[in-house]
C-alpha positions in Angstrom: 42.8 117.7 40.9 43.2 114.7 43.3 40.0 113.1 42.0 36.9 113.7 39.9 34.4 116.0 41.7 31.1 114.3 41.7 28.4 116.6 43.0 26.2 113.8 44.2 29.1 112.5 46.4 29.4 115.8 48.3 25.6 116.1 48.5 25.4 112.7 50.1 28.2 113.6 52.6 26.2 116.8 53.5 23.0 114.7 54.0 24.8 112.2 56.2 26.7 114.8 58.3 24.2 117.4 59.6 25.1 120.7 61.1 25.8 120.9 64.8 23.6 122.8 67.3 26.2 125.5 68.0 28.7 126.7 65.4 31.4 128.8 66.9 31.7 130.9 63.7 28.3 132.4 64.5 28.4 132.6 68.2 29.1 136.1 69.8 29.1 135.2 73.5 31.7 137.8 74.7 30.6 141.0 76.2 30.7 143.9 73.8 34.2 145.5 74.0 32.7 149.0 74.2 30.0 148.1 76.7 31.3 150.7 79.2 30.9 153.5 76.7 27.3 152.4 76.1 26.6 152.4 79.9 28.3 155.8 80.4 26.4 157.4 77.5 23.1 155.9 78.8 23.8 157.4 82.2 24.5 160.9 80.7 21.2 160.7 78.7 19.2 159.7 81.8 20.7 162.6 83.9 19.8 165.1 81.2 16.3 163.7 80.8 15.7 163.9 84.6 16.9 167.5 84.5 14.7 168.4 81.6 11.7 166.7 83.2 12.3 168.4 86.5 12.6 171.9 84.9 9.3 171.3 83.0 7.6 170.3 86.2 8.9 173.4 88.0 7.7 175.6 85.2 11.1 176.9 84.3 11.4 179.2 81.3 11.8 177.6 77.9 15.3 179.0 77.3 16.7 177.1 80.3 15.0 173.9 79.2 16.2 174.4 75.7 19.8 174.6 76.9 19.6 171.1 78.4 17.8 169.8 75.3 20.7 171.1 73.2 23.1 169.3 75.5 21.0 166.1 75.1 21.2 166.5 71.3 25.0 166.8 71.5 25.5 163.6 73.5 23.3 161.4 71.3 25.6 159.3 69.3 26.3 155.7 68.2 26.5 154.6 71.8 22.9 155.8 72.5 21.2 153.2 70.4 21.0 150.8 73.4 19.6 153.4 75.8 15.9 153.3 76.7 15.5 156.8 75.1 17.4 155.7 72.0 15.0 152.8 71.6 12.0 155.0 72.3 13.0 157.3 69.5 12.7 154.3 67.1 9.3 153.6 68.7 8.2 157.1 67.7 8.7 156.4 64.0 12.0 158.3 63.9 15.7 157.5 64.2 18.4 158.8 66.4 20.5 160.7 63.8 17.5 162.6 62.6 15.9 163.3 66.0 19.1 164.8 67.3 19.3 167.4 64.5 15.7 168.6 65.1 15.3 170.2 68.5 11.5 170.6 68.1 11.2 166.8 67.3 13.5 165.8 70.0 11.6 167.9 72.6 8.3 166.3 71.5 9.7 162.8 71.8 11.1 163.6 75.2 7.7 164.8 76.3 6.1 161.6 75.1 8.8 159.6 76.9 8.1 161.4 80.2 4.4 160.6 79.7 4.6 157.0 78.5 7.7 155.6 80.2 9.3 155.3 83.6 12.4 157.4 84.1 14.8 156.2 86.8 18.5 156.4 87.4 19.1 152.7 87.3 21.4 151.6 84.5 21.9 147.8 84.5 24.6 146.9 82.1 23.0 143.5 81.6 20.1 144.9 79.6 22.4 147.1 77.5 24.4 144.0 76.7 21.1 142.1 76.0 20.2 144.7 73.4 23.6 144.4 71.9 23.2 140.6 71.9 19.8 141.0 70.1 21.6 142.8 67.3 24.3 140.1 66.9 22.5 138.6 63.9 23.7 141.6 61.9 27.3 140.4 62.5 26.6 137.1 60.8 26.3 138.3 57.2 30.0 137.7 56.5 30.6 134.9 59.0 29.9 132.2 56.3 32.6 133.7 54.0 35.1 133.7 56.9 34.2 130.1 57.8 34.8 128.9 54.2 38.0 130.8 53.9 39.2 129.2 57.2 38.4 125.8 55.8 40.1 126.6 52.5 43.3 127.9 54.2 43.6 124.6 56.0 43.6 122.9 52.6 46.4 125.0 51.1 44.4 127.9 49.7 45.7 131.5 50.1 43.4 134.4 50.5 44.3 137.1 47.9 42.9 140.5 47.0 44.6 141.3 43.7 44.1 139.8 40.2 47.9 139.5 39.7 48.0 137.1 42.7 44.9 135.3 41.5 46.6 134.5 38.2 49.9 133.6 39.8 48.7 131.3 42.6 47.9 127.6 42.0 45.3 127.6 44.9 43.7 130.8 46.1 40.4 132.4 47.2 39.1 135.9 47.0 36.0 137.6 48.3 33.7 139.3 45.8 34.6 143.0 46.1 35.1 146.2 44.1 38.2 144.6 42.5 36.7 141.1 42.2 33.4 142.5 40.9 30.9 140.6 38.7 31.9 142.9 35.8 35.7 142.2 36.3 35.2 138.5 36.7 33.1 138.3 33.5 35.7 140.2 31.6 38.9 138.6 32.9 37.7 135.0 33.1 35.1 134.9 30.3 32.4 133.8 32.7 28.7 134.5 32.1 27.6 134.5 35.8 24.1 135.1 34.5 22.0 135.4 37.7 18.6 137.0 37.6 20.1 140.1 39.2 22.6 140.7 36.5 25.3 142.4 38.7 24.6 140.5 41.9 27.8 139.6 43.7 28.3 136.1 45.1 30.6 135.6 48.1 33.8 133.8 47.0 35.8 133.0 43.9 38.1 130.0 44.4 40.9 128.9 42.1 42.4 125.4 42.0 44.7 124.9 39.1 42.7 125.6 35.9 39.4 125.3 37.7 37.3 128.2 39.0 34.6 127.8 41.7 32.1 130.6 42.3 30.5 130.3 45.7 27.4 131.7 47.5 27.2 131.1 51.2 24.1 131.4 53.5 23.4 130.6 57.1 19.8 129.8 58.1 18.3 128.6 61.4 14.6 129.0 60.7 12.2 128.8 57.8 9.9 131.5 56.5 9.3 134.1 53.8 12.7 135.8 54.0 14.5 132.4 54.3 12.6 131.0 51.3 14.0 133.9 49.3 17.5 133.0 50.3 17.0 129.4 49.5 15.7 130.4 46.1 18.9 132.4 45.5 21.0 129.3 46.3 18.8 127.1 44.1 19.4 129.6 41.3 23.2 129.1 41.8 23.0 125.3 41.2 21.1 126.0 38.0 23.7 128.3 36.5 25.6 126.9 33.5 28.8 127.9 31.7 30.2 126.9 28.4 33.7 126.5 30.0 33.7 123.1 31.8 36.4 124.4 34.2 33.8 126.7 35.8 31.9 125.4 38.9 29.3 126.8 41.1 28.9 126.1 44.9 25.7 126.7 46.9 26.7 126.5 50.6 24.1 126.4 53.3 24.8 125.8 57.0 22.7 126.4 60.1 19.9 124.2 61.5 17.6 124.8 58.6 20.2 123.1 56.4 19.4 119.8 58.2 15.7 120.3 57.6 16.2 121.0 53.9 18.5 118.1 53.3 16.8 115.4 55.4 13.2 116.2 56.3 10.5 114.1 54.7 7.6 115.7 56.6 7.7 119.3 55.4 5.0 121.2 53.5 4.7 121.7 49.8 7.3 124.6 49.8 10.0 122.5 51.4 9.3 119.5 49.0 9.5 121.9 46.1 12.9 123.2 47.2 14.2 119.7 47.8 13.1 118.5 44.4 14.6 121.5 42.6 18.0 121.1 44.3 18.1 117.4 43.3 16.9 118.1 39.8 19.5 120.8 39.1 22.3 118.8 40.6 21.4 115.9 38.4 21.7 118.0 35.2 24.4 120.4 36.2 27.4 118.3 37.0 29.7 121.2 37.7 27.5 122.6 40.5 27.4 121.6 44.2 25.0 121.9 47.1 26.9 121.4 50.3 26.8 122.0 54.1 29.9 122.3 56.3 30.9 118.6 56.0 30.3 118.6 52.3 32.4 121.7 51.7 35.3 120.4 53.9 35.5 117.3 51.7 35.2 119.3 48.5 37.9 121.7 49.6 40.1 118.7 50.5 39.5 117.1 47.0 40.0 120.3 45.0 
């Protein structure tokens, strides 16, 4: 180690260096690479729906209508989720993979669609991209891990996937995985890792010499019930203890809410409770850290 790792030092760095407004690790501003396939599939769905509706209005026999309904079922796929009809299936308390396998259900949903929605041939790719953009938050679950690994690599750490490499390397990082599972980590490194959820994976395990850092990373931009649960999980991390003094725990939080949590003095009782618990556990668990981006960068540099 280059220097003693004082958790209050990195906590102070985090407080004095808040998160920026836009973090490129969490920005997905490029058009979806398969946008054309979404547009093409949406066009096919609309054409079939128009055909089915026209046949019904003309009073054609059910066998003819069923033929096109089967064709509609066959083209519903992963590229249909951003079509108006795909979204409408969700609004009917169903989901695409189920509706496409049940022609009776699909026909009833189509009838409701004809009754309740406007059916036209227009297919603006902008709103398909907008739906894809609205789902971009799902991509963010692993962005924190990738961001921390990026920072670690710039400080001489190598990402590894096998235990042999973990034991050989002086400085390395691995993602929790089937290989680096809680069970294996406990057994191979004699670590308790006693979270409330006994077999809950964290995000990263970092090795620097004879010291091991277990890291949980979260990204939050708003407060609320779901966010409070995630903050509670991080607070639990800084309250974990090990008999082995070479084992450390890192709670990493970025996003705009990190600034609120670290610096706001005007929050409600829940926020104050969270702030007090973080400070309390850091004061009694010297091997544990609460950091944002700036704090983690300095910690990685000092490891």
